[in-house]
C-alpha positions as CSV (number, residue, x, y, z in Angstrom):
1,M,0.0,0.0,0.0
2,T,1.4,3.4,-1.0
3,A,1.9,5.9,1.9
4,Q,-0.5,8.8,1.6
5,H,1.1,12.2,1.4
6,H,1.2,15.6,-0.2
7,D,3.6,15.5,-3.3
8,A,4.5,19.1,-3.7
9,W,8.1,18.1,-2.7
10,R,8.6,16.4,-6.1
11,Q,8.7,19.9,-7.7
12,S,12.2,21.3,-8.0
13,R,11.0,24.8,-7.2
14,W,9.5,23.7,-3.9
15,R,12.7,22.0,-2.9
16,S,14.9,24.9,-4.0
17,E,12.9,27.4,-1.9
18,L,12.8,25.1,1.1
19,R,16.6,24.6,0.9
20,R,17.3,28.3,0.7
21,K,15.1,29.1,3.8
22,L,16.3,26.2,5.8
23,L,20.0,26.9,5.2
24,A,19.6,30.6,6.0
25,W,18.0,29.7,9.3
26,F,20.7,27.2,10.1
27,T,23.4,29.8,9.4
28,S,22.0,32.0,12.2
29,H,20.6,29.4,14.6
30,A,23.1,26.4,14.5
31,R,24.3,25.5,18.0
32,E,28.0,25.4,18.6
33,M,29.2,21.8,18.8
34,P,32.7,20.6,19.2
35,W,32.4,18.3,16.2
36,R,31.1,21.1,14.0
37,S,34.2,23.3,14.6
38,D,36.5,20.5,13.3
39,P,34.3,18.0,11.4
40,T,36.8,15.3,10.6
41,P,35.3,11.9,9.7
42,Y,36.5,10.4,13.0
43,R,35.1,13.2,15.2
44,V,31.8,13.2,13.4
45,W,31.6,9.4,13.6
46,V,32.1,9.5,17.4
47,S,29.5,12.2,17.8
48,E,26.9,10.4,15.7
49,I,27.4,7.1,17.7
50,M,27.1,8.9,21.0
51,L,24.0,10.8,19.9
52,Q,22.1,7.7,19.0
53,Q,19.1,7.7,21.4
54,T,20.9,10.2,23.6
55,Q,20.3,13.9,24.1
56,V,23.0,16.5,23.0
57,A,23.3,18.0,26.4
58,T,24.1,14.6,27.9
59,V,26.6,13.8,25.1
60,L,28.7,17.0,25.2
61,P,30.8,16.3,28.4
62,Y,31.3,12.6,27.3
63,Y,32.5,13.7,23.9
64,E,35.0,16.2,25.3
65,R,36.5,13.6,27.6
66,W,36.5,11.0,24.9
67,M,38.5,13.2,22.5
68,K,41.0,14.1,25.1
69,S,41.7,10.4,25.8
70,F,41.2,8.9,22.3
71,P,41.9,11.7,19.7
72,S,42.3,9.4,16.8
73,V,41.2,6.1,15.3
74,A,44.6,4.6,16.3
75,H,44.2,5.7,20.0
76,L,40.7,4.1,20.0
77,A,41.9,0.9,18.5
78,D,44.8,0.6,21.0
79,A,42.7,1.3,24.0
80,D,41.8,-1.2,26.6
81,E,38.1,-2.1,26.5
82,A,37.7,-1.5,30.3
83,E,39.0,2.0,29.8
84,L,36.6,2.6,27.0
85,M,33.7,1.3,29.1
86,R,34.7,3.6,31.9
87,H,34.6,6.6,29.6
88,W,31.2,5.5,28.3
89,E,29.7,4.8,31.7
90,G,26.3,6.4,32.0
91,L,25.6,6.8,28.3
92,G,24.0,3.4,28.2
93,Y,23.5,1.1,25.1
94,Y,27.0,-0.2,25.7
95,R,27.0,-2.2,22.6
96,R,27.8,1.1,20.8
97,V,31.2,1.4,22.4
98,R,32.2,-2.2,21.8
99,S,31.2,-1.7,18.1
100,M,33.3,1.5,17.9
101,H,36.3,-0.4,19.3
102,A,35.8,-3.2,16.7
103,A,35.4,-0.6,14.0
104,A,38.5,1.2,14.9
105,K,40.5,-2.0,14.8
106,K,39.1,-2.8,11.4
107,I,40.0,0.7,10.2
108,V,43.6,0.2,11.4
109,Q,43.8,-3.3,9.8
110,D,42.0,-2.5,6.5
111,H,42.7,1.2,6.0
112,G,46.0,1.9,7.7
113,G,44.3,3.8,10.5
114,I,42.8,6.4,8.2
115,F,39.0,6.7,8.4
116,P,37.6,5.5,5.0
117,L,35.9,8.0,2.8
118,N,34.2,5.5,0.6
119,Y,30.5,4.9,1.5
120,E,30.6,1.1,1.1
121,D,33.7,1.0,3.3
122,V,32.1,3.1,6.0
123,L,28.9,1.0,5.8
124,A,31.0,-2.2,6.4
125,L,32.2,-0.9,9.8
126,P,30.7,-2.6,12.9
127,G,27.8,-0.6,14.3
128,V,27.4,1.6,11.2
129,G,24.1,1.6,9.2
130,R,22.8,3.7,6.3
131,Y,22.0,6.7,8.5
132,T,25.4,6.9,10.3
133,A,27.4,6.3,7.1
134,G,25.5,9.1,5.4
135,A,25.8,11.5,8.3
136,V,29.5,11.0,8.8
137,L,30.4,11.4,5.1
138,S,28.0,14.2,4.3
139,I,29.0,16.3,7.3
140,S,32.8,15.6,7.1
141,T,33.3,15.6,3.3
142,D,30.1,17.0,1.9
143,A,29.2,13.8,0.2
144,K,25.8,13.9,-1.4
145,L,24.2,11.3,1.0
146,P,20.8,11.5,2.7
147,V,20.3,11.2,6.5
148,L,17.2,9.8,8.1
149,E,17.0,9.5,11.9
150,G,14.5,10.4,14.6
151,N,14.5,14.2,14.1
152,T,14.5,14.1,10.3
153,Q,11.8,11.4,10.2
154,R,9.5,13.7,12.1
155,V,10.5,16.9,10.1
156,Y,10.1,15.2,6.7
157,S,6.8,13.5,7.7
158,R,5.4,16.9,8.7
159,W,6.6,18.6,5.6
160,I,4.7,16.3,3.3
161,G,1.8,15.5,5.7
162,L,2.7,11.8,5.9
163,R,0.2,10.2,8.4
164,D,1.7,6.8,8.4
165,S,4.3,5.8,11.0
166,P,7.7,6.7,9.6
167,T,9.0,3.2,10.5
168,E,6.5,1.4,8.2
169,K,8.1,0.0,5.1
170,E,6.5,2.2,2.4
171,A,6.6,5.3,4.5
172,N,10.2,4.8,5.4
173,K,11.1,4.2,1.8
174,L,9.3,7.5,0.8
175,L,11.1,9.5,3.5
176,W,14.5,8.2,2.3
177,E,13.6,9.3,-1.2
178,L,12.6,12.8,0.1
179,A,15.8,13.0,2.1
180,E,17.8,12.3,-1.0
181,K,15.8,14.6,-3.3
182,I,16.2,17.7,-1.2
183,L,20.0,17.5,-1.1
184,P,21.7,20.3,-3.1
185,R,24.6,19.8,-5.5
186,R,26.9,21.3,-2.9
187,G,26.3,21.7,0.8
188,S,24.6,18.3,1.6
189,G,26.3,18.2,5.0
190,Q,24.9,21.6,5.9
191,L,21.4,20.7,4.7
192,N,21.4,17.4,6.7
193,Q,22.5,19.2,9.8
194,A,20.0,21.9,9.3
195,A,17.1,19.4,9.1
196,M,18.3,17.6,12.2
197,E,18.7,20.9,14.0
198,L,15.2,22.0,13.0
199,G,13.9,18.8,14.6
200,S,15.9,19.3,17.7
201,L,15.0,22.9,18.3
202,V,11.7,23.7,16.5
203,C,9.9,20.7,15.1
204,L,9.5,19.0,18.4
205,P,7.6,15.8,19.0
206,R,5.1,17.6,21.2
207,N,4.2,21.3,20.9
208,P,6.3,22.2,17.9
209,D,7.2,25.9,17.7
210,C,5.6,26.3,14.2
211,D,5.6,30.1,14.5
212,S,9.4,30.1,14.6
213,C,9.8,27.5,11.8
214,P,11.6,29.0,8.7
215,V,9.8,26.6,6.4
216,R,6.3,26.6,7.8
217,G,5.0,27.8,4.5
218,H,6.3,24.5,3.0
219,C,4.8,22.3,5.7
220,R,1.6,20.4,4.8
221,T,1.1,19.5,8.5
222,N,1.2,23.1,9.6
223,E,-1.3,24.0,6.8
224,L,-3.8,21.4,8.0
225,G,-3.1,21.9,11.8
226,L,-2.3,18.2,12.3
227,Q,0.9,18.5,14.3
228,D,-0.5,16.2,17.0
229,L,-1.3,13.5,14.5
230,I,1.8,13.6,12.3
231,P,4.0,11.7,12.2
232,G,2.0,8.6,12.8
233,K,2.5,6.8,16.1
234,I,5.5,4.5,16.4
235,K,4.6,1.3,18.2
236,R,5.6,1.8,21.9
237,I,7.5,-0.7,23.9
238,Q,5.3,-2.9,26.1
239,Y,7.2,-3.0,29.4
240,E,7.3,-6.0,31.6
241,D,7.7,-5.7,35.4
242,R,10.6,-7.6,36.9
243,T,12.1,-8.1,40.3
244,E,15.9,-8.4,40.7
245,F,18.3,-8.5,43.7
246,A,21.7,-7.0,44.1
247,L,23.5,-8.9,46.9
248,I,26.3,-7.1,48.8
249,L,28.8,-9.6,50.2
250,M,31.6,-7.9,52.2
251,N,34.9,-9.3,53.4
252,R,36.9,-7.3,55.9
253,K,40.6,-8.1,55.9
254,Q,43.3,-6.1,57.8
255,G,40.7,-3.4,58.5
256,V,39.8,-2.9,54.8
257,D,36.4,-3.7,53.5
258,R,36.3,-5.5,50.2
259,Y,33.2,-6.4,48.3
260,L,32.5,-9.3,45.9
261,A,32.2,-8.1,42.3
262,R,33.0,-9.2,38.8
263,P,33.1,-8.0,35.2
264,L,30.0,-9.2,33.4
265,P,30.5,-11.9,30.8
266,D,30.2,-11.4,27.0
267,G,26.9,-11.9,25.4
268,G,24.8,-10.7,28.4
269,R,23.5,-7.4,29.7
270,W,26.1,-4.8,30.3
271,A,28.9,-7.1,29.1
272,G,32.3,-5.9,30.3
273,L,30.9,-3.7,33.1
274,W,31.7,-4.5,36.7
275,D,28.8,-5.4,39.0
276,F,27.9,-6.8,42.4
277,P,26.2,-10.2,42.5
278,R,22.9,-9.5,40.8
279,C,20.2,-12.2,40.6
280,T,18.2,-11.6,37.4
281,E,16.4,-14.9,37.3
282,P,12.7,-14.2,36.3
283,A,11.2,-16.5,38.9
284,T,13.2,-15.0,41.9
285,E,10.8,-13.1,44.1
286,S,12.6,-13.2,47.5
287,V,16.0,-12.5,49.0
288,D,16.1,-16.1,50.2
289,A,15.8,-17.4,46.7
290,A,18.4,-14.8,45.5
291,A,20.8,-16.0,48.3
292,A,20.3,-19.6,47.2
293,W,21.2,-18.5,43.6
294,L,24.4,-16.9,44.8
295,S,25.3,-19.9,46.9
296,E,25.1,-22.0,43.8
297,Q,27.2,-19.5,41.9
298,L,29.9,-19.5,44.5
299,D,29.7,-23.1,45.6
300,T,29.3,-22.1,49.2
301,V,26.4,-21.1,51.5
302,V,25.2,-17.5,51.5
303,A,22.9,-16.2,54.2
304,P,20.3,-13.5,53.3
305,G,20.6,-10.2,55.2
306,P,18.8,-6.8,55.6
307,Q,17.6,-4.7,52.7
308,L,19.5,-1.5,52.1
309,K,17.4,0.1,49.4
310,T,15.2,-0.4,46.3
311,I,16.1,1.2,43.0
312,R,13.6,1.3,40.1
313,H,14.9,1.6,36.6
314,A,14.2,0.3,33.0
315,V,16.3,-1.8,30.7
316,T,15.1,-2.5,27.2
317,K,11.6,-3.8,27.6
318,Y,11.7,-4.4,31.4
319,R,10.7,-2.1,34.3
320,I,12.9,-3.4,37.1
321,S,12.6,-3.2,40.9
322,L,16.2,-3.8,42.1
323,H,16.2,-4.8,45.8
324,I,19.7,-4.3,47.4
325,H,20.4,-6.6,50.3
326,Q,23.4,-7.2,52.5
327,V,24.3,-10.9,52.6
328,S,27.0,-12.9,54.4
329,L,28.7,-16.2,54.2
330,A,27.1,-18.8,56.6
331,A,29.1,-19.8,59.7
332,G,32.1,-21.8,58.7
333,Q,31.9,-20.9,55.0
334,R,34.5,-19.1,53.0
335,F,35.0,-18.0,49.4
336,V,38.4,-17.6,47.8
337,P,38.0,-16.4,44.2
338,K,41.4,-17.6,43.0
339,H,40.4,-21.1,43.9
340,H,37.4,-21.0,41.5
341,D,37.3,-20.8,37.7
342,S,35.4,-17.5,37.8
343,L,35.7,-13.7,37.4
344,W,34.6,-12.9,40.9
345,R,37.0,-10.7,42.9
346,W,37.2,-9.0,46.3
347,V,37.5,-5.3,45.5
348,T,37.5,-2.1,47.5
349,L,35.1,0.8,46.8
350,D,38.1,2.9,45.8
351,E,39.0,0.2,43.2
352,L,35.4,0.2,41.9
353,E,35.6,4.0,41.4
354,N,38.1,3.3,38.6
355,L,36.3,0.4,37.0
356,P,33.4,0.7,34.5
357,M,30.0,0.0,36.0
358,S,26.3,0.4,35.1
359,V,24.3,3.4,36.4
360,T,22.7,1.2,39.1
361,G,26.0,-0.4,40.0
362,R,27.4,3.1,40.5
363,K,24.4,4.0,42.7
364,I,25.1,1.0,44.9
365,V,28.8,2.1,45.3
366,K,27.5,5.5,46.4
367,L,25.1,3.9,48.8
368,L,27.9,1.9,50.4
369,T,30.1,5.0,50.9
370,L,27.4,6.8,53.0
């Protein structure tokens, strides 16, 4: 089924006038961004990966720290993964940083450490799709490549009055065609950034500031007053409630408190980040069951203890109530990590400060320092 829309955008005059007005607005309204002042492919790539599902204000301090520590592809490729994860801590979606690390190694191996400028080569990098490849090359080299992401999906849908969800197959295909058609012969990077900026500052998901929009005269949605209906609704995540337990097992030796923790294994949630024992088994509804789980993990006997706090947070499709409990080894029991084929370690809170952790893991450290 063909997506229903207003097709004035197929006229070259419509596109030419829109480009002129949008670029003029961007010239005077563009925010200062560190990657815009020096838009090398590497710098733009880092910014685009960080900005995926993350607000600009959140990204800025992370980006500045990242560039000081890893100013080039070679620095990134040579970095230790734990160090990368520590720099990324708090941004979430940790698969992004692991993909960046793998991509940097591929660039060193296949391209001598020079970020590739060929579209197919960029698209072949781990973690890079059509949008990211187009954004990196158009912004850094002015390649004539379209960009379609959350902001531009909304902007373009409103321009042409597209009522379908922008993620539906036919609608998405149409939006990519529009994104490509509106590009000028020169200045594609500026045009793409202008459209994204318009979506960030003016054409907001709720209560768009249409009076301030430089291209409102080209917007079918504004003409019809359908801002609340366009773009069509994207299917929302149906969250499931889950109960999890973080178990704080302490060992005092020579007056120093050490806590049981480990780096999480590959293939699971937060792989590579350090965490306290965390029982995520779906059927676990009590601290007694969680302590039994840890007893099995450590091949010893763990006794449940008092609750310290409950933290509520969300991960992917789950709304999680994380109950934090002190636990202890039962009388006569001991656990020596080096005697076990495992990643468990006794670590101090000071040591954990320098290790990468999830947001909730870091909150537990803060709780234990009070």
